Each structure stands twice: as C-alpha cells, then as structure tokens.
N, C-alpha and C positions, 0 to 999 in steps of 0.2 A: 247245114247250120253255119258253117264258116262263111257263107255268102250273106247270110243274115246279120251275122256279127260284124262283118265288114261293112255292110250297108249302115248299120247302126253307128259304127265307128266313124265313117265318112260323113254321115248326117250330123254326128256330134262335132266333127271337126269344122264343117261348114257352119253350124250354129255358133261355135266358139270363133270362128273367123269373122261372122257377121258381128258378133258382140264386141270383137276387138276393134273392128272397123268402127263401130257405133262409139265406142269409148274413144277412140283417136279423134273422131269428128267432134265428139263433145269437148274433148281436152283442147282441140284446135280452136273451137268457138269460144272456150273460156279464155285462151291465150289471146285471142284477137280482141275480146272485150277488154281484157286487162291492158293490153297495149294502146287500145283507143282511150281507155280512162287516163293512163299515164301520159299520153300525148295531150289530152285535154287539160290535165293538171299542170303541164309545162307551158303549152303554147294556146291554151284555150282562152275564152273570154274572161274568165276569173282565174287564170293560171298565174305562173310565177312572172312571165313576161308582162302580162296585163298589171300585175301588181306593182311592178316597178314604175309603170307609166301612171298608174293611179296614185302612187305616192308623190311622184313630181307634180302631177296636177293639183294634188291636195296642197303642197307647199305654195305653189303659185296662188291659189285661192286664198290661202291664209294671208299672204303678203297683200293681196288686194283687199281682203277685208280689214286689215290693220290700216291700210291707207284710207279706205272709206270711214273708218271709225274715227281717224284723226280729223278728216274733213267735217264729219258730223259733229264731233266736239267743237271745232273752230266755229261752224255755223251756229251751234247751240249758244256758244258764248256770245256771238253777235246778236243773236236774238235776245238773249238775257240783257244785253247791253242797251237795247232799244225798248225795253219794257216801259210803257207809258208811266207807270206808277214809280218805277225806280230807274230812270234812264241815266245813262252815263253821259255827262255834259260833253266830254271830249268826243264821244262817238257821235252825238247829235250834231255838234258843230262841224265835224268832219264830213258827215253825210250831207248836211245842208249846203256846205261850200261847194262840195263835188257836184251835187244834183242841181242846185239852183244857181251856180256861179255867183255866190254872194261873197263880197270881199269887204273888209273893214275900211274906214275912211283913211286910216294911216297907212295902208298898203299901198305898194306900187306895183303896177302890173307891166311887165315887159313883153311885148309881143315876140312871137317867134320870128326870126329872120326869114325873109322869103327865099326860096331857093332860086339860084341863078339858073335860068334856062337858056341854053345856047342852041341856036337853030343850026 
C-alpha cells in the first residue's frame, strides 16, 4: 500500500507542479500584456508623447486659422466695398486708376529714372 500511496502523492505533486507552471505562465502572459499596454500608453500613436505633438500641431493650426480668417475678413470687406448697388467711391477710383492707368488732368506723372548700366 505504501507504494500506491507514494504513487498517488507523486502524481498529486506532478499535477500541482503542472498547475503551478500553468499559473506562472498565465501570470507571465498577463504581465507581458500589461507592460505592452503601458508602453503603448506612453509611446504609442495615441500615447503621452504623441499627445504633446498633437497639442503643438493644434496650436499651429489655430494660428493658421486665425490668419486665414483675418484674410477672409479683409477680402469680404473689399468685396462689400465693390458692391455695384452700394460701391465705395474711393475704392472704385483706386481700382480704376490702378487697373486702367487713369490719371486726372491736373496730375503730373514723373517717370522712373532709368538705371545706369555700365559695361
């Protein structure tokens, strides 16, 4: 009987050893998964490092949007000034003189001096 009990005890120890090995393997895999998730939280595409890059890109884009909005407002003001029903006379005169080279009879035009070229 002692041999039978010893065999059962040995078998039980082998089962416990296998169970302990399986548990260690499971814990190791869980630890690896947690480390991977922690690494991705820090250095991943949506991690802490990427967050600081995204915030700087956001501030640059907001500055660009502000500049574009200012340009748009300036252009809108010029378009409103050229409205045929309610045109701003100063703007019309300015554009006419610039585009058509129109001058008043009492104006004097001074030509640009020619640049001296030496050979």
